C-alpha positions in Angstrom: 13.6 -16.6 86.0 14.5 -20.2 86.2 16.6 -21.6 83.0 16.7 -25.1 83.1 19.1 -27.2 80.3 16.8 -30.4 79.1 18.7 -33.3 76.8 16.2 -35.1 74.4 18.0 -37.2 72.0 21.3 -35.3 70.1 19.8 -32.0 70.8 20.0 -29.8 73.9 17.7 -27.7 74.8 17.5 -24.4 77.2 13.8 -23.4 78.9 12.8 -20.5 80.9 9.2 -21.1 81.6 8.3 -24.0 79.7 9.7 -21.9 76.4 12.6 -23.0 74.2 14.6 -20.2 74.4 17.3 -21.9 72.4 18.8 -25.5 71.9 22.6 -26.7 70.9 22.9 -30.4 68.8 24.8 -32.4 71.0 27.4 -34.8 69.9 29.0 -36.9 72.1 33.2 -37.6 72.4 32.5 -41.1 71.1 31.0 -40.2 67.6 33.5 -37.0 67.0 35.9 -40.3 67.3 34.1 -42.4 65.0 34.3 -39.4 62.3 38.0 -39.1 62.7 38.6 -42.9 62.3 36.2 -42.6 59.0 37.8 -39.1 57.8 41.0 -40.9 58.4 40.0 -44.1 56.3 38.9 -42.1 53.6 42.1 -40.0 53.2 44.5 -43.2 53.7 42.0 -45.4 51.0 42.6 -42.9 48.7 46.3 -42.5 48.4 46.3 -46.6 48.1 44.0 -45.9 45.1 47.1 -43.7 43.7 49.7 -46.0 44.1 47.9 -49.1 42.8 48.3 -48.6 38.6 52.0 -48.1 39.5 52.5 -51.6 41.9 53.8 -54.5 40.1 51.7 -57.3 40.6 52.1 -60.1 43.1 52.6 -64.0 42.4 49.9 -66.1 41.2 47.6 -62.8 40.3 46.5 -62.9 36.9 48.8 -61.5 34.4 46.3 -59.2 32.6 47.6 -55.4 33.7 45.1 -53.1 35.0 45.2 -51.1 31.7 45.5 -53.1 29.0 45.1 -51.9 25.4 45.8 -52.7 21.8 48.7 -51.1 20.1 47.1 -47.7 18.0 46.7 -48.4 14.9 45.7 -52.4 15.6 42.7 -50.4 16.8 39.3 -50.2 15.1 37.9 -47.3 15.7 36.2 -44.9 12.8 32.4 -45.4 11.5 33.8 -45.8 8.3 35.5 -49.0 8.5 33.1 -50.3 11.2 30.1 -49.7 8.2 31.9 -51.6 5.8 33.1 -54.6 7.9 29.4 -54.8 8.9 28.5 -54.4 5.1 31.1 -56.8 3.0 32.9 -58.8 6.2 32.2 -62.6 6.7 30.4 -63.7 10.3 31.8 -66.1 12.5 29.0 -67.0 15.6 30.3 -68.9 18.8 28.5 -69.9 21.9 28.1 -65.1 23.2 30.7 -64.3 21.3 30.5 -63.4 17.2 33.0 -62.1 14.4 32.8 -59.9 11.8 36.1 -60.1 9.6 37.1 -58.4 6.7 39.8 -58.1 4.5 42.0 -54.4 4.9 45.1 -54.7 2.6 47.5 -53.8 5.7 50.0 -56.1 7.3 48.5 -55.9 10.4 45.7 -56.6 12.1 42.7 -54.2 13.6 40.7 -55.0 16.0 37.2 -53.1 17.4 34.7 -54.2 20.2 31.1 -53.7 19.8 28.6 -53.5 23.0 25.2 -52.7 22.2 22.2 -52.0 24.1 20.4 -54.9 23.8 22.9 -56.6 25.2 23.3 -54.4 28.6 21.1 -51.3 29.1 23.6 -49.2 31.6 27.2 -48.2 29.7 28.6 -48.4 32.6 28.1 -52.2 32.4 28.4 -52.5 28.3 31.8 -50.6 29.4 33.2 -53.3 31.6 32.7 -55.8 29.2 34.7 -54.3 26.1 37.4 -53.2 29.4 37.4 -57.1 29.6 36.9 -58.2 25.5 40.5 -55.6 25.5 42.2 -57.4 28.4 41.7 -60.7 26.5 42.6 -59.9 23.0 45.6 -58.0 24.1 46.9 -60.9 25.8 47.0 -62.8 22.4 47.3 -59.4 20.2 50.8 -60.3 18.9 49.0 -63.7 17.5 46.6 -62.4 15.1 46.8 -62.6 11.4 48.3 -59.5 9.4 45.7 -57.8 7.2 42.1 -58.0 8.2 39.8 -56.0 10.4 37.6 -57.7 12.8 34.7 -56.6 14.9 34.3 -58.6 18.0 30.2 -58.9 19.4 29.3 -60.1 22.2 25.8 -61.1 22.7 23.9 -60.7 26.4 24.6 -64.1 27.0 28.2 -62.6 28.3 26.7 -60.8 31.3 26.7 -64.2 33.3 29.4 -65.3 32.6 32.9 -64.8 33.8 36.2 -63.5 32.8 37.3 -67.4 32.1 35.3 -68.4 30.4 35.1 -65.2 28.3 38.5 -65.7 27.6 38.3 -68.9 26.6 35.5 -68.2 24.3 37.2 -65.3 22.7 39.9 -67.7 22.3 38.1 -70.7 20.9 36.0 -67.4 18.2 39.1 -66.8 16.8 40.7 -70.1 16.5 37.7 -71.0 14.5 37.9 -68.1 12.1 40.9 -68.9 11.9 42.8 -65.4 12.8 45.7 -66.9 15.2 49.0 -67.8 14.0 49.2 -71.0 15.1 45.9 -72.3 13.0 46.1 -72.9 9.5 44.0 -69.3 7.4 41.0 -70.1 5.1 40.8 -68.1 1.9 38.7 -64.9 2.6 
């Protein structure tokens, strides 16, 4: 009985009288090295991700922290608060960001963000927009006048704007609504 090993692509067949007795998957030494390099790269990448939250920012980098949150009391979260705001609040419109404003009787302002399904169908995109808006409002949170609830409402145009344009528009709408301390207020 004559046995013959025959290579065909990635498989090696053991043939006996033209019938396959067994086959073995062949991996070259180069392929194993590539796989090991890929594993090492992935492990290194994961380690660097863990470190990125604690690193200091480089010079010339953005002044916003990776995780920027409004103070806990300064967030508008409850459904009742949003309902009251939308029922009786004043509406200020910008190019692609609008605000709803209502007095709250507190010494500080509370800010909420509403990004609807018409703005973006995917929840990941809506959450990205909310994170960007939170970071922008967090940057000038101390300048916002107290005693008001504010809902930030972006339109679908925000999808095609970069961060700097969103920042400029958000600050502009807050100034137009006279919510910043450096702008003379009007009666709500």
